[in-house]
N, C-alpha and C positions, 0 to 999 in steps of 0.2 A: 780787173782783179786777177785774172788768169796770168796776165803778163807779169804782175808783181810776184805771184807765187812761183812762176818759172824762174824769175831772177833770184828769188830767195833759195830755190832748189839748186840753181847753178852755183850760188855762193858756197854752199856746203861742199860741192864737188871741187871747187877751186881752192878753198881755204882750209879744208880739213884733210890732212894727209892720212888720217886713220880710216876714212870711209873706204870701204872695199867694193861697193857696188851702188848703182842707182837705186836698186830695190831696198838696200839697207838704209840709204838716206831717206827714202819715202816712209819706211816702216818704223825706223828706230830713232829718229831725231826729234825729241820733244820740243826743242826750240822751233823747228820747222812747223810742227803741229800747232804750237802756240801762235805763230805768225799767221797761219791760215785762218784759225778761229778769230784772231784779232781783226783781220781784214774784213771778215763777215760782221763781227760785232761793231766795228767802226762804221760800216755802212748803215747798220741799223741805228746806231747812235746819231748819225748825221740826218736820218729821217725822223728824228725826234721820238724814237721808241726807246727812251733812256733805260727804263727798268729791264726790258727784254735784253738790251745790249749788256747791261751789268750782270744779269743772270748768266748769260752766255759766257761772259768773261770769267765769272766765278767757276763755272763748270770747267772751263779751260784751265784755270789755276789748279783745281783739284786733280785734273787729269795729267797736266804737264809739269806742274811745279813752277810755272812761269805766270806771273800776274801782270797783265798789260791792261791798263784802264782803256775802255773803248773810246774815250775821248782823245787818247794819244795819237799823234800823227806820225806815221812810220813810213819811210821811203822804201826804195827797192834794193834788192841785193843784200838784205840784212842776214847776218849769220849769228845765231845764238848757239854757242857751243856749251855743252853740258849745262843746259838751261836751268837746272834746279835753283830755286831761291832768288830768281830775278824779279824785280819790281820796277815797273815803268808807270809813272804818274800821269794823271789826266791831261795836263797842259804841256807834256813833254813833246818835243819835236825831234825826231831822229831822221836825218837825211839819208842819202843813199850809201851803200857799201860800207856799213858800220859793222864791226865785230864786237860782240858782247859775250863775256865769259860768265861762268856761274857765280851766283851770290852777289850780283851787281844791283845796286839801288840807284835808279834815276828818279829822284824824288824831290818833294818840296822841302825847303829848308826852314821855313817859318810858318807856323800854324796860323790859321784864321784869316789869311789874306785871300782876296778875290783876284780874278784875272790870271795872268801868266805867272805861275809860281813854281814851275818845273824847268829843268834844263833844256837847252837846244844843243843837240849833238850834230855837228857838221859832217859832211861827207868824208869817208875814209878813216874815221876815228876807230881806234882799238881801245876797248875798256877792259882792263885786267880783272881777274877774279877777285871777288870780295870788295870791290871799290864802291864808294858812295859818291855820287855826283848830285849835289843838293842845291836847290834854289833856282831862281830865274837867271841862270848863268849860261854862257856859251863856251863850248869846247870847240876850238878852231879846227879847220880842215886838216886832215891827215895827222892829227895829234894822237898821242898815246897816253893813257891813264894807267899807271903802274898798278899791279895787284895790291889791294889793301889800301889804296890811296883814298883820302877824303878830300873832295874838291868843292870849295865854296866860293871861288872867284873865277872870273873868265880866264880861259887859257888861249893864248894866241895860236894862230895856224902853225903847223909843223913843229909842235913842241911836245915834250914829254914831261909829265908831272908825276912825282912820286911823293910819298909821305903823307903826314897828317899835320894840318895847321897846328901851331905856328911854325913848325920846322919844315914846312913843305918846300920842295925845290922844283923849279920849272927850268927845263933845259931846252934851248932851241935846237931842233934837229937841222942838220945841214944837208 
């Protein structure tokens, strides 16, 4: 777990030009705090102490403004910038080196279903502010989700998606 936390910390230093010091990153980044608490609550969740894990995740939500379900699987080197208003659902899978901006929902798209009902976000993805990525879809490696986009279909690797369905545009990056 300490290795994951160190990689998340380094992601702040590498991806945020506004950070002025390591101490600032440790003390002032709510997304970093939310990830640390999530890693603890996720371990508790995996040991079948579901209620305790959920209580801890709710404490984190109130403290940081970031709601990460303890069942969500989150990789290394995650950078949550301006974390307020982020929601990450229970069956979400977020791979390594993903950047998530404020107001993002990584959530279920259809109520009442069991099993995998949240997105899989592949490595290197950037998710812009205010975006919603909904349902059991896959956002491909190194893709970008534009600010305010609503994504309800799989996105191929190395693509950029903007807009809201049905006018949504997917562009392949070169």
